[in-house]
N, C-alpha and C positions, 0 to 999 in steps of 0.2 A: 288752381291752385291759388292760394293767396298770395297777394304781394307782400316782400319781405322788408321792405323800405318802410320807413318811420310815418309814411304819410300813406294817403289813398289816391289823390290826384293832387296836379300842378296846374296853376293858373300861371300863364306866362303872355307877358309882351314884350315885344321887339322894337327896338328904337330903329328908326331910319335914318342911322349915320353910319359913315364910312361903310365899312363891309357888313352891316348889320349884325355884329358880332355883341352887342349889348342890349342884354336879356335883363328883366324884372322877374326873379319867380318868386310864388307865393304858395308854397307846397301847405297840403291841408289834410287832415283826416277826417273821416266820415261826420265825427261827431263834431267838428269844429264848424264855429259860423263861418260864412264865406267873407272874403276880407274885402277891405275897401281898398280901391287898387289904383294906381296913377297911372291914366292912360296918356301915352305920349302923342302931342298933335304937331303938326308942323314947326320945325324951326323958324321963328323964334318964340312962337307961342309957348306960354306955359301949359303943362299937365293939367287935365282936368281929373277931379276925384270922382270914382264912380263905385257906390256901394254895391256890389255886385248881390250880397245877401238881400237888400232892398230891392233890388231889380228882378230877382227871382220870384221873391214875395208877390210883388205888383204882377208881373206876368201870372203867377198861377192865380192871386184873386182874379184878375181880367179874364182869363181864360177859361176853358172848360174842363182843365186837367184832373179835377176833382171826379168830374164824372166819366172820363176817357181813361184815367190809369188804372190798373189791376191792382189796389191795393189788398186785395184778399189771396193774392200769388206771392211767393217768395220772390225776391229781385234777382235779376239777372243781369249779370253774374251772380252768382251767390254770396251773400255776405257772410261772414264768419258768424258761428252760433250766437255768440254775445251781440255783435252789432244786428243781428236779424232779431234778437230779442229787444233791442233798445229801439231798433226802428218802427217795430210793432205796437209798441208802447206810444209812440211820438204820434203816429196814426190814429191809435185809440183816441188819446187825447184830444187829439186835432178836430176828429168828427165829432167827439162829445160835444166840443164848444160850439161848433155851428150845426149843431140837429136842429131839425125842422121846427120843432118848439122855441127854439131862440132865435133871435134875428140877426140875420148874416151883417157884417157892417159891409156900406157902400164905399165906393172908392170915388 
């Protein structure tokens, strides 16, 4: 059953103050770019900003995910039909960009 909320996931950070009831929430839909988030450090140090989308991209590029993930199979849990169609198109474009006859960018 598909989530009825207006978002598909939530990134959450908890601040270590008092009773730990202070949270930052970053709701996202599947099609939204992951956010830049403020990571709380120990007081009195200021927060640091982390670009989650960039971190995931760098991890993907540095790892073996392209070879180990099964892009030929539907997602688990299943996506809504319109989201599955969108995801397949993204995958198709990504693989076309890095086909063997094109040079992969190195980091």
